N, C-alpha and C positions, 0 to 999 in steps of 0.2 A: 694188741691182742693177751693187752694183760689181764682184764676179763675172762676169758677161756681160759688162757693155763689158772688163771683161780681153782678153775673146779678142780683142773688138771692133780695142783697141789693141795687141794683139802681131802682129793678118795685117793689120792696114789703118793704123796710126799709132798716137802718141797726138793727134796733132794730129787725125784725124776723130773719137778722140772726141770732144775740145772744141768742132769745129764738132756734134757731133749734138747736146752740151749746151747749145746759145746758144738749141736749138730751145722748151724745155719755158719757156724764158727770154723769149723772145719772144711764145709765146702766150698766157703768164701778162697781160703787158702787153697787148698786143693785145686781146686778151678784156675787160680789165676794161672798155678803151674800147667796146668795142663794147657789154655790159651796158649802161655809165650812158648811152652813145649814144642807145641806143634801148631806154630804161626803160621807156616806155610798153609795147613791146611784146615784150618779155622780164623774166621776174619774178627780182627781183633774186638770191634763191634760185640765177638760174643762175651765179651769179658761182666757184662751185665747183665751176666746170667747168674752174675754168682752171690748176690747177696734172696737171692728168691724163695732160697730158704727160711727166710727170719721169719716165716707164720709161725716159727717155732721156740720161738724167744729173739729178744735184743737186750739191750742196757737197762732198758724200762721194766723189762722182766726180772731179770739178772739183778740191779740193781733194786728193786723191793721183796729179793727175796732177804739179799743176802744185810738192807739193813733192818729187814724184821728179826731176824737170827741173832742179831745184834741187841735190837732193843728187849729180848728175851736175857739180856746175863744185863748187869748190877753194876758194871762200869760205864761210862764216858770213855775211857782209854779206847776200850775196843773201834770206837768208830772213831778216835782218832790214827786207833794204825792202820785201821782199814783206807782213810782218805791219804796213808801217807802214802802205803802201796801203791793204790791210783795214781796217782799224784808223779812218784818217780818211773812206773810205768808207761805213762804218755809222755814224758819229758826224757827218759834216757831212750826208752824206743826207736826213737827216729838216729840218732845214733849209732843206737848200736848198729841196725838196719841197715843206715850210710855204710860203716866202719865192717859189716861185712858179708854187704851188697859187693865191696871191692875184690874184694877173694871168688864169689860167685855169685853168680845173679839170682838164683833161683833160694839161696843159701838162707835167707832169711822170712823166706815162706817153709821152710824147711823146719828151722826154729821151731816158727811160731804154727804148727803142727803139732811137736815135739812136746811142746809146753801144755796145749792143747789135750795131745794125751795123757801125759800124769798128772791134767786134773780131771780126771774120771776117775780112777782111784780116791785121791784125795777130797775127792764129795762125798763119795761113800762114808768118808769118816765123819761126816757130820749128823749128829745130833740134831732131831726134825723133833724139840714139845708136840708142835701141834699133831702130829703122825702117827697115833699108836693105833699097831696090829689089833686086828678085831682076835678077842679069845674064843677058841674054840670051844666055850659054855652058849658065847654071844650068838658063832657064826652055823651050831645045832638050834637056837628058836627057830630063825628063818625059814618061816612057810618052802617043800620043798617043789610043788607045786603052783605054779601060774597060771591064772586065766587068761587064755589070748585076749577077748575084751578088754579085759584090762591092761594089760600089755599094750597095749596097740593107743591106747586111748594114754598112758605112761610116753607112751613115743609120742608121740603126735603132741605132746601138751609141753613135754622137755625140751624143744629143742628153741623155741627165747624164751621162754618161761624163765629159766635159770637167769639168762642174762638179762633180761627189765630187772626183773627182782634185784640181780646183783648192784645195777644202775639204781636201782632204787633206795638199797643202800648205801650206797658211797651216799647218793644226794641226800640222806635222811642223816647220815653221818654231821656232813657238814653243815645244814642247818641249824639239827640240834646242838654243836658248841659254840662257844662262843666268839668275838666276832675277831678275837686275837687269833683263832685258826684262817679265819680268812684273809688276814692281813699278810700269817706267816707263807700262806700258799701264794700269795703275788709277789710275796718279797724274794720267794724260790721262784719265780717264775720270772723276776727283773736279773736276779743274780744268774740266774743260769742263760741268760738272753745275752747277759753281758758278759758273764767266761769264757762264749763265743769266740771271743777274740785270742783267743788261746790258742787257737787251731793254727792262727792267720800269723804265728810267732817265727816259725824257719822260712816265709817268704816274705815275713816285712823283715826280716835281721837280712835276708840275701840278696831286697833287690833296693832296701835302702844306703846299705854297707858295704854291697858289692861282694861279698861273701857266699862259701856255698856253702853247700845242701848242709852237708859232715863237719866245717865248722862251728852252722848255725846251728847242728843239732848238740854238739861239744859245750856251746855256752850255754843252751839251753838245759845240758847235765848238771849247770852248777844252781839252776833256779832248783831241779828235782831235786839235790841233794838240801837246798836250804826248805824245802815243803818237806823233807823227809825226816830233817835234825828236829825243823820246829812240830809238827806231828808226833814224832816217834818221843821224844829226850822233852821238847819246853813244857807244850801244852800239857802232857801226860804229867809233868812236874810240879805246873800250875791248879790243877785238876787235886792232886795230891797233897798241895800245901792247903790248899781249902779247907779240902777236906778233914785235915787234922786241925784245923784250926776252929774246926764249928762239928765238935763229936756226935751233936743231936741231928744231925745229919746223917741219909745215906750216901754209898758211895758218889752222889753225883753232885753237878754245882745248884746253886742256889739260882732259882730262876732269876733273878735278880743280875747276879753273876753272870747267867747267861745271855740274857741283855744288853749290859754296860759290854762282856768283849765280843757278842755280835755285832755292835755297833763302832767299836775300835774296830773288829775289821773291814767293814766297811767302807770305812772314814780311811783309811790305809788302802782299799784299794782304788778310789776315787783318787788319789795323789798318784799311787805308784801305774797308772793306767794315764793318768796325767805324764809323768815322766817317762814313760813310755813314748807317746804320742811327741813329747819336744826336746827326747834326744835328739842330738843331732851327729853324734860320732860313738862310735861304739864304747869308748871306755865313760861314756853317761850311763849308757843304755846295758850297765853292767848292774848298777849298783842301782839301775830303775828295775828294771827287771827280780833283784832280791826285794829290795822293797815291794814290789807287785805279789810275791811270795808269800808275806806276809801274810795280807790277808787271807791266805791257801785254808787257814784254819776255821774260817765262818759256819761251816759243817756242821763241827762240831757242836756248838754252842747253840744254832739254830736247830738240829736232831733233839739233842738236847732240851728244850723246848719244849717239842712235839709230845713227852710224858710230861708235862706239867700241867696242874690240875688246873691252872689259868686256862693253858689251851684244850686240853682235853679233860674235861673232868669226868671220873666216873658215875654214871650214870644205871640200877640196875634198871632192867629189860629197856639199854638200849638197843638193841639184837636179839631178831626174834629167831635165830640161830647159835649155836655154841662157839662161832671166831670170836677169834679174840680182835676187840674195836680195832685196837693198836696197828694188827696187822693192814686190813683196811686205810686206817691212814696212811698207815710208811706207805702205801700201793698209789693211794692219790698225788703224795706228795711226789713218788717219781714218777709217774703219768703225768703232773703239773713240770718236773724239772724236766723230762723230757721233749713236751711241748715246746719249753723254753727255748731246749738245745735245737729241736728243729726250724725253729723261727728264726732263731741266734743265729745259725749257718749261712743261709743265702742272706740272713741281711750283713751280717758284717763282710760277708764275698763281696755283694756289689757295694757298700760303701769303699771296700778296697783297689773296686776295678776304677769305681768315682775317686779314687785318690789316685790312681799310677797317671789317668786321666788328668787329674786339674793337678800333681803335683804334689798334693799334700797327703803322703802317704800314709800319717799321722791318724786321718780322721774317725776309721775305726776304734781306737784306741778315744778318742774325744768321745765319741758314741757313746763308748764304756764305761767310763768317768759319769758322762750322765748317767747311765743308766741305775749305776750303782749311786748316785745321787738321790735319785728317784724311789730305792729302795733304801734309803734312808728314812727318807721324807713317810714311805709308808710305816718303816719297823719304828719310825717315835710313836705312833698310834696304838702300841701294844702292851698292855697295862699287866702286868701281875703282879701278885702279894707278894 
């Protein structure tokens, strides 16, 4: 739905798409409460109808817009802070949900609904630089009478034509850019595929170390604290020190620095995944999780490369419309990352089931380390000036 909702964003603004994106999330939580409360009247299978409104948006659409808005800012710290918030919510959420569920079974769902409702006025505060309302004098220049024949032809040709044109535009962007963009997209896919193992951490900790899900959530909260500290204080500190050391640059890292730190994050992710797979006790798992968390800064540097002239050179007349090419590139990246997540979730689940059957519970993290290693090999082909 990224392409159709892209038309909505162009015509009605990105805030409208973000508001639409809240509808399926609200419905999914509310529907789970309805099915649970009326368990005697509704079958349990009715809960599968929860994601039925996902056509109005999902993580791919949401992340595309958020990172496109962040791209219009000059500081790389914004991407770091956005990733910090995302990691904290991902790892603190299960522990918080488990703790509140002991008070009331439906309390986590009500908290989620309340937070989504708070997002409605928050979205209204966002500034959309690409959506400029039509001025009154421009609106007065529009024709007052429309020909029925022309209107019918316009409706007939505008059903699939915009979608086809958008696909062609995305293809032309990828084709016209250097090989660095292709390699970067492949690395995004591989890292999204590899990072799908984090969704197994609660089950992995509970099964291998005989811990309850609540205790596993508390342990993952420590990982979230590491992610938050790294992305909120350490990485912005590195960015500021690098920028102050070279006053001729903008408020962003150089391409060489981005590539260097990205490779370091990938190497740390390999070591962290292998450490988690080989941790025989919970006391060995804890430092392994902290080591794995150090690789969470990878998106800060890879996203920074998207604005690099070595990846996205400025070419006049590249697009036939007035849409910023940077927005299209972020949409492509989010679609690739979402594809990696969609492939990675069933892959890791399959490996997890096989690991339970064979007794090698750490096999998903061994495969994850192999995928990160493949990403290092792909990333080594990226050449920057």
